[in-house]
N, C-alpha and C positions, 0 to 999 in steps of 0.2 A: 516603726516598720524596719525590719532587718535589711541591712544593706547587702546586696549581692556581691560576693567576692569576685574580683576581676584579677586575672593573673596571666602572664605570658607562659607559665608552666602548664603543660598539658596534664590532665587528670591521670592518664596512664603513666606518664613519666614520674609524676609525684608518687604514684602508688608503687611502681616497680622499684624506684630508688629509695623509697621510704624517707623522702625529704619533705620539707615544708611546702605546702601547696601554694603559698603566695610567692616566695622568692626562689624556691628550688635549691637552696643552699644549706639551710639549717637542718640538722638531724631531727627526725620526728620522734624517735624512741631513745630512752636512756637505758633500757634493758631490752629483753626480747620483745615484750609486749607493753612495757611501761611507757606511756606517752609523757614527753617532757612538758614542763609547765608553760614554757614559751619558747619560740624560735630564737636561737642565739644570733641570727643574722638580721631578721627584720622585726622581731618583737611580737609576732602574732601569738596570741594567747591560746593555749590548748588546755588550760587548767579546767578540770571538771569535764573534759571531753570524753564522751563514752560512745563508742561505735556500737555498743550493745552486742546482741547475738547475730547481727547481720552478716559479718564475715564468716562466722561458723556455719550459718545456714547455707550460704552460697557454696562454701567448700564442701559441705555434706552432699549437696545436690550435684555439683559438678564432678567431684571425685567419685561419688557413688555411681554416677552414670558411666564414667570411664572404667572404674574397677569392675563393676558388674558386667558391663559390655565386654571388657577384655577377658574376664573369667569365662563367660559363656562362649565367646568365640574360641578361646584356647581349648575349652572342653570339647567343643564340636570338632575342631580341626585335629587336635592331638590326642584327646582322651587320656590325660595323665592321671596318675593316682592322686588321691585326696591330699596326701602329705606334700606333694609338689605344689598344689594350689595354695595350701597354707604357707609354704615357703616363699612363694612368689607374691601373693596378694596381701598378706599381713604386713610385711615391711613396706610395700607400695602404698598401702592405705595410711599407715602411721607416718611414714616419711613424707608423703604428699600433703598430709594435713599439717604437719609441722612446717614444711617448706612454704605452703601457701598462706598460712594464717597471717603472718606479718604484712605481706604486700596487700592482702585483701583488707586488713584493718586500715592500712595507710590509704588505700583507695577510698574507703568509706569516709575517712576524715577529710580527704580532698573533696569529696562530694558535699560534705557538710559545709566546707569553706565556699565552694562554688555557689551554693544556694543560700549563703548568708547566715548560717547557723553558728558560726564561730565569732567570738568577740575579737575586736582589734583594738590595739592600744591607742590608735589615733581616731577612733570613732567617738561620737558623742554619746556617752553612756546615759545621759539624762533624758534623751529623746525616746 
């Protein structure tokens, strides 16, 4: 049976700071989205950790709601030309996606830790 992760670090703090969900000190990423093999501070293993498409799906839904809602509201209030819509909403969509992907991936890994889906170095691997 998987042991549930317990930590004093909140899920949101671990997600926003992109730090280890157990100790809150070690870096979670070695590149932009490359997860480190293990935490340098506490030794929590992230090897083989895959958040899958979860972060991307949440970003698509949340950012899509904000961008489409903003574009419709902007169209109704101001009625700008189409080129202005493209000038505003294309960088907003691309920049928002790039900005949100890392914290959302970090948050998904923190959720995996909370629910005991990450291996720990001090756990009994034979059980």
